[in-house]
N, C-alpha and C positions, 0 to 999 in steps of 0.2 A: 858567516853563521849568525850575525846580528839580525839579519832579516829572514833567513831561511834555516832549514835543517840540513842543507847540503854541507858535506864535510869540507874542512879546510885542508889543503895539501900538507903533508907531514913536514915539508921543509920550511913552512911559514913560521916566523918568530913573532909572537905577539908584542905589541908595544902600544901605549896609550896614544902616541902621536899617529901611528898608522891607522888606528880605528877612528881617530878624529878625521883624518884625511879621507877615509873610506866612505864617508857620508856622500861624497860626490857621486858614488855609484848606486845609491839607493834607488833612483829611477831605473837603472839598468837591471836591478833585481826584479823590478816589475816586468821587464822583458822575459826573464827566465820563468817567473811564476805564470805569466800569461801563456808562454809557449807550452808549458806542461799542461795547464788546465784547459786552454781553448782547443789545442790540437787533440787532446784526449777526448773532449766532447765532440769535435768534428769527426774524428775517426770512429768513435763509438756510434755516432748518429747514422753511420752507413749500415749498421746491423741492428740497431736498437731504436725504439721510439725516441724522439728528440728530448722529451722531458727526462727520461732516464739517463740519456747521454749527458745532458746538462748537469744533472745532479751528481753523476760520477765525476764529471770534470771539476765540480766544486769540491768534491772530496779530495781529488788530486791536489787542488790548490791548498787545501788545509794541510795535507800531508807534507807538501813542500815547505810551507811556512811554519808548521807546527801550531797553527791557529794563533800565531803571534799577534796579528792585528785584531782579530776577533776578540781575543782576550782583553786587549786595550779598550775596545768598544764596550764590552760588558762591564769592565771596571769603571769606566767613566760614567756609564749610565747609573750604576749602583752608587758611585760616590757623589755625583752631582744631584742625583735623585733623592738621596737620603742624608746628605750632609749640608749644614747651613753655616759652616765656618771653614776657613782654610785648614785648620788643624784636623777637623772631623773629616773633611773631604779627602785629605791626603791619607788619613788613617784608614778610611774605607778602601781607598785604592790599593793599599798595601795588603789588604785581606785577600787571601787566595780563594776564599769561598765566594760563590756567586749568589746574588740576591734576586729579589723580585724584579727590580728595575733592569738589572743586567740580563736576566732571562727574557724579559719582554723585548729589550733592545736587540738581542741576538735573534730571537724568533722572527721579529718584524724585518730586520735588515737582511737576514739570509733568505727569508721568504720573498722579499721584494727583489733581491738579486736574482733568485731563481726565476721568477716570472719575467723580469727584464731580459735576462739572457735567452730565455725561450723565445720571446717575441723578436729579439734581434736576430736570432738564428732563422726564424721563420721569415723574417724580412729578407734576409739573404745570408748564406753561410759566410760570404766574403765580408759583409758588413759586420757580422758577429766577430770574426777573427780580428779584423783591424780595430774595431771598437774596444775589444778586450785588451789588445796590445796598448792602445792609446790610454785607456782608463787605468790600467795597472801601472803604467809608467808615470803618467801625469799625477795620479793620486799620491804616489810616493814623493814626487817633486813638490807637491803642495804641502806635504807634511814637513819637508825640509825647509820650505819657505816660512812656515809657521815657526819652526825651530829658530830661525834667524831673526824673527820679529819680536820675540819675547824671551826673557831669561828663563833659566831652569828654576823650578819652583821649590825644590827641596833643598835643605841646608846641608845634608850630608853628602858624602862622596861614594855611597854604597851602590847607587843605581848604575847599571851598565849604560844608561842613556846619557849620563852627564859627560863622559869623555868626548863624545862626538861633537860637542858644541864648543870645546875649548879653543879650537883653532880651525877656522874655515875661511880660506882665502877666496878672493874674487875669482881666481882661476878655477877653484873647486866648484863654485856656484855656476860658472859657465859650462863646465863639463856636465854637471847635474842637469842644467837647463837643456843641453843638447839631448841627453838621454830621455828627459821628461817630455820634450816637445817634438822630437823628430817623428814619432809615430803620427802625431796630429798633422805634421807637414805632409807625410805620405798619404794620409787620409784625404787631405785637401787636393793633392796631386791626382789621386784616383777619381775623386768626385769634386771637380772645380766649382760646380754649382752649389756645393755645400759649404764653401769657405766661410760665409757669413754665419751660418748656423754653428759651425765648429768654433768660431771665435766667440759667439754668444755663449755657447756651452762652457767654454774655457773661462770666459769672463764671469759667468754666474758662479762657477766653482771658486774663482778667486775672491769674489765678494763674500762667499761663505768663509773663506780663510780670514778675511778682515773681521768678520763677525766673531769667529772663534777666538781670534787674537784678543778682541775686546772682552769676550766672555771669560776666557781662562785667566786673563790678567785681572779682571775684576774679582774673581772668586778665589784664586790661588796665587795670584801675582806672577804667573808664568806658566810653564808647561811641564809635563812629566812624560815618560815614555808611553804611558797609557793614553795620554792626550794625542800623541803622534799616531798611535794605532787607530784611535777613534777618527782622527782627521783623515787618515788614509781610507778607511772604510766608507766614511760619509761622502768624500769627494768621488770615490770610485762609483758609488751608487748614483750620485748627481750626474756624472758624465754619461753613464748608461741611460739615465732618465732623459737627459737633454738630447742625446742623439736620437733616441727612439721617438720622443715626443715631437721633435722638429721634423723628423721624417714623415710622421703620420699627419702632422698639422699642415705642413706646407705642400 
Protein backbone atom coordinates (compact mmCIF):
# COMPACT_ATOMS: atom_id res chain seq x y z
CA UNK A 1 0.00 0.00 0.00
CA UNK A 2 3.02 2.33 0.03
CA UNK A 3 2.92 2.46 -3.79
CA UNK A 4 -0.70 1.62 -4.57
CA UNK A 5 -4.23 1.61 -3.15
CA UNK A 6 -4.38 -2.17 -3.36
CA UNK A 7 -5.39 -3.67 0.01
CA UNK A 8 -2.96 -5.50 2.26
CA UNK A 9 -4.01 -9.05 3.30
CA UNK A 10 -5.53 -9.11 6.81
CA UNK A 11 -2.88 -11.52 8.13
CA UNK A 12 -0.05 -9.05 7.44
CA UNK A 13 1.58 -7.53 10.53
CA UNK A 14 3.22 -4.14 9.97
CA UNK A 15 6.78 -3.51 11.09
CA UNK A 16 9.31 -0.82 10.17
CA UNK A 17 11.82 -3.48 9.17
CA UNK A 18 9.40 -5.12 6.73
CA UNK A 19 8.54 -1.85 4.99
CA UNK A 20 12.24 -1.11 4.71
CA UNK A 21 12.86 -4.46 3.01
CA UNK A 22 9.74 -4.04 0.85
CA UNK A 23 11.50 -1.38 -1.22
CA UNK A 24 13.02 -4.23 -3.24
CA UNK A 25 9.55 -4.70 -4.77
CA UNK A 26 8.94 -1.10 -5.87
CA UNK A 27 9.71 -1.94 -9.53
CA UNK A 28 7.39 -4.97 -9.28
CA UNK A 29 4.61 -2.56 -8.31
CA UNK A 30 5.27 -1.02 -11.71
CA UNK A 31 4.40 -4.39 -13.26
CA UNK A 32 1.04 -4.31 -11.49
CA UNK A 33 0.24 -0.70 -12.38
CA UNK A 34 1.28 -1.25 -15.98
CA UNK A 35 -0.83 -4.41 -16.28
CA UNK A 36 -3.92 -2.59 -15.05
CA UNK A 37 -3.45 0.55 -17.11
CA UNK A 38 -2.02 -0.76 -20.39
CA UNK A 39 -4.30 -3.79 -20.72
CA UNK A 40 -7.30 -1.58 -19.91
CA UNK A 41 -6.25 0.71 -22.76
CA UNK A 42 -5.58 -2.23 -25.10
CA UNK A 43 -8.94 -3.85 -24.36
CA UNK A 44 -10.91 -0.63 -24.62
CA UNK A 45 -9.17 0.24 -27.90
CA UNK A 46 -11.02 -2.69 -29.47
CA UNK A 47 -14.34 -0.88 -29.03
CA UNK A 48 -13.37 2.78 -28.61
CA UNK A 49 -11.11 5.28 -30.39
CA UNK A 50 -7.49 4.92 -29.31
CA UNK A 51 -7.39 8.37 -27.73
CA UNK A 52 -10.32 7.62 -25.42
CA UNK A 53 -8.92 4.17 -24.57
CA UNK A 54 -5.55 5.67 -23.61
CA UNK A 55 -7.19 8.32 -21.43
CA UNK A 56 -9.29 5.69 -19.63
CA UNK A 57 -6.15 3.59 -19.12
CA UNK A 58 -4.44 6.58 -17.52
CA UNK A 59 -7.44 6.95 -15.20
CA UNK A 60 -7.05 3.29 -14.22
CA UNK A 61 -3.38 3.96 -13.42
CA UNK A 62 -4.32 6.88 -11.16
CA UNK A 63 -7.00 4.79 -9.43
CA UNK A 64 -4.49 2.00 -8.73
CA UNK A 65 -1.86 4.34 -7.25
CA UNK A 66 -4.18 6.97 -5.80
CA UNK A 67 -2.26 9.61 -7.77
CA UNK A 68 0.65 8.97 -5.41
CA UNK A 69 3.44 9.78 -7.86
CA UNK A 70 1.55 12.61 -9.58
CA UNK A 71 1.11 14.24 -6.18
CA UNK A 72 4.88 14.10 -5.69
CA UNK A 73 5.48 15.68 -9.09
CA UNK A 74 3.08 18.54 -8.33
CA UNK A 75 4.59 19.15 -4.88
CA UNK A 76 8.14 19.23 -6.24
CA UNK A 77 7.15 21.67 -9.00
CA UNK A 78 5.49 23.94 -6.44
CA UNK A 79 8.31 23.68 -3.91
CA UNK A 80 11.29 24.17 -6.19
CA UNK A 81 9.42 26.70 -8.32
CA UNK A 82 8.45 28.87 -5.36
CA UNK A 83 11.10 28.17 -2.71
CA UNK A 84 14.61 29.60 -2.50
CA UNK A 85 15.89 27.93 0.65
CA UNK A 86 15.84 24.41 2.06
CA UNK A 87 13.39 25.39 4.79
CA UNK A 88 10.97 27.09 2.40
CA UNK A 89 11.14 24.27 -0.16
CA UNK A 90 10.40 21.63 2.48
CA UNK A 91 7.61 23.79 3.92
CA UNK A 92 5.91 24.14 0.52
CA UNK A 93 6.22 20.39 -0.13
CA UNK A 94 4.32 19.69 3.10
CA UNK A 95 1.45 21.97 2.03
CA UNK A 96 -1.46 19.88 0.75
CA UNK A 97 -2.65 22.67 -1.54
CA UNK A 98 -1.53 22.79 -5.16
CA UNK A 99 -0.13 25.99 -6.64
CA UNK A 100 0.60 27.41 -10.07
CA UNK A 101 3.84 25.52 -10.64
CA UNK A 102 2.28 22.22 -9.56
CA UNK A 103 -0.75 22.75 -11.81
CA UNK A 104 1.47 23.55 -14.79
CA UNK A 105 3.67 20.52 -14.07
CA UNK A 106 0.70 18.14 -13.87
CA UNK A 107 -1.00 19.50 -16.99
CA UNK A 108 2.16 19.33 -19.09
CA UNK A 109 3.31 15.93 -17.82
CA UNK A 110 -0.09 14.24 -18.15
CA UNK A 111 -0.62 15.84 -21.55
CA UNK A 112 2.78 14.65 -22.76
CA UNK A 113 2.16 11.15 -21.40
CA UNK A 114 -1.22 11.02 -23.15
CA UNK A 115 0.28 11.97 -26.51
CA UNK A 116 3.29 9.65 -26.16
CA UNK A 117 1.08 6.65 -25.32
CA UNK A 118 -1.22 7.38 -28.26
CA UNK A 119 1.70 7.43 -30.69
CA UNK A 120 3.23 4.29 -29.15
CA UNK A 121 -0.09 2.48 -29.56
CA UNK A 122 -0.41 3.63 -33.17
CA UNK A 123 3.14 2.48 -33.78
CA UNK A 124 2.16 -0.99 -32.58
CA UNK A 125 -0.11 -2.28 -29.77
CA UNK A 126 2.65 -4.72 -28.80
CA UNK A 127 5.25 -1.95 -28.58
CA UNK A 128 2.77 0.05 -26.49
CA UNK A 129 2.27 -2.83 -24.03
CA UNK A 130 5.91 -3.75 -23.57
CA UNK A 131 7.08 -0.11 -23.41
CA UNK A 132 4.49 0.60 -20.73
CA UNK A 133 5.70 -2.42 -18.75
CA UNK A 134 9.34 -1.38 -19.21
CA UNK A 135 8.74 2.28 -18.29
CA UNK A 136 6.59 1.64 -15.20
CA UNK A 137 9.09 -0.87 -13.79
CA UNK A 138 12.32 0.97 -14.67
CA UNK A 139 11.06 4.37 -13.49
CA UNK A 140 10.36 2.96 -10.01
CA UNK A 141 13.79 1.35 -10.01
CA UNK A 142 15.36 4.71 -10.88
CA UNK A 143 13.52 6.28 -7.92
CA UNK A 144 15.03 3.59 -5.70
CA UNK A 145 18.49 4.30 -7.12
CA UNK A 146 18.09 7.99 -6.30
CA UNK A 147 17.00 7.04 -2.79
CA UNK A 148 20.25 5.13 -2.33
CA UNK A 149 22.47 7.93 -3.67
CA UNK A 150 21.43 10.75 -1.30
CA UNK A 151 20.21 10.93 2.31
CA UNK A 152 16.72 11.68 3.53
CA UNK A 153 16.28 15.46 3.70
CA UNK A 154 13.91 15.97 6.61
CA UNK A 155 15.00 15.92 10.24
CA UNK A 156 11.85 14.34 11.69
CA UNK A 157 10.60 10.75 11.62
CA UNK A 158 7.00 11.55 10.65
CA UNK A 159 7.26 10.84 6.94
CA UNK A 160 6.30 7.39 5.73
CA UNK A 161 9.20 7.55 3.24
CA UNK A 162 11.94 7.54 5.86
CA UNK A 163 11.65 3.91 7.11
CA UNK A 164 12.28 2.51 3.64
CA UNK A 165 15.86 3.80 3.57
CA UNK A 166 16.97 2.62 7.00
CA UNK A 167 18.04 -0.83 5.87
CA UNK A 168 18.55 -1.77 2.24
CA UNK A 169 20.87 -4.71 1.62
CA UNK A 170 22.73 -5.49 -1.58
CA UNK A 171 20.46 -8.50 -2.08
CA UNK A 172 17.46 -6.15 -1.95
CA UNK A 173 19.01 -4.00 -4.65
CA UNK A 174 19.62 -7.06 -6.84
CA UNK A 175 15.98 -8.12 -6.49
CA UNK A 176 14.79 -4.61 -7.36
CA UNK A 177 17.18 -4.51 -10.33
CA UNK A 178 15.69 -7.75 -11.66
CA UNK A 179 12.14 -6.38 -11.51
CA UNK A 180 13.26 -3.03 -12.90
CA UNK A 181 15.33 -4.32 -15.82
CA UNK A 182 13.68 -7.62 -16.82
CA UNK A 183 11.01 -5.97 -19.04
CA UNK A 184 13.79 -4.17 -20.94
CA UNK A 185 15.53 -7.53 -21.42
CA UNK A 186 12.36 -9.03 -22.91
CA UNK A 187 11.97 -5.94 -25.08
CA UNK A 188 15.48 -6.52 -26.44
CA UNK A 189 14.71 -10.22 -26.99
CA UNK A 190 11.62 -9.36 -29.00
CA UNK A 191 13.37 -6.62 -30.98
CA UNK A 192 17.11 -7.51 -31.09
CA UNK A 193 17.77 -4.69 -33.57
CA UNK A 194 16.58 -2.24 -30.89
CA UNK A 195 19.09 -3.24 -28.17
CA UNK A 196 21.34 -0.21 -28.69
CA UNK A 197 18.36 2.14 -28.64
CA UNK A 198 17.01 0.60 -25.43
CA UNK A 199 20.44 0.92 -23.81
CA UNK A 200 20.70 4.56 -24.90
CA UNK A 201 17.21 5.23 -23.58
CA UNK A 202 18.10 3.60 -20.28
CA UNK A 203 21.41 5.49 -20.13
CA UNK A 204 19.76 8.85 -20.74
CA UNK A 205 17.30 8.20 -17.90
CA UNK A 206 20.22 7.26 -15.64
CA UNK A 207 21.99 10.52 -16.48
CA UNK A 208 18.80 12.28 -15.45
CA UNK A 209 19.02 10.52 -12.08
CA UNK A 210 22.59 11.76 -11.67
CA UNK A 211 21.43 15.30 -12.36
CA UNK A 212 18.48 15.01 -9.97
CA UNK A 213 20.84 13.72 -7.31
CA UNK A 214 22.97 16.83 -7.74
CA UNK A 215 19.93 19.15 -7.88
CA UNK A 216 18.12 17.78 -4.83
CA UNK A 217 21.30 17.59 -2.79
CA UNK A 218 22.17 21.17 -3.69
CA UNK A 219 18.82 22.61 -2.65
CA UNK A 220 17.56 20.39 0.18
CA UNK A 221 20.59 18.18 0.94
CA UNK A 222 18.76 14.97 0.12
CA UNK A 223 15.40 13.61 -1.00
CA UNK A 224 11.84 13.41 0.24
CA UNK A 225 8.98 11.12 -0.74
CA UNK A 226 7.76 13.80 -3.16
CA UNK A 227 11.18 13.80 -4.85
CA UNK A 228 10.82 10.05 -5.44
CA UNK A 229 7.37 10.53 -6.99
CA UNK A 230 8.73 13.29 -9.21
CA UNK A 231 11.63 11.06 -10.26
CA UNK A 232 9.30 8.21 -11.14
CA UNK A 233 7.08 10.41 -13.28
CA UNK A 234 9.94 12.14 -15.09
CA UNK A 235 11.87 8.96 -15.91
CA UNK A 236 8.68 7.21 -17.06
CA UNK A 237 8.10 10.04 -19.53
CA UNK A 238 11.73 9.97 -20.66
CA UNK A 239 11.54 6.24 -21.36
CA UNK A 240 8.39 6.67 -23.46
CA UNK A 241 9.98 9.59 -25.27
CA UNK A 242 13.22 7.72 -25.89
CA UNK A 243 11.55 4.63 -27.34
CA UNK A 244 9.19 6.62 -29.56
CA UNK A 245 11.84 9.04 -30.85
CA UNK A 246 14.35 6.28 -31.58
CA UNK A 247 11.71 4.30 -33.47
CA UNK A 248 10.81 7.30 -35.58
CA UNK A 249 14.37 8.56 -36.07
CA UNK A 250 16.21 5.37 -37.01
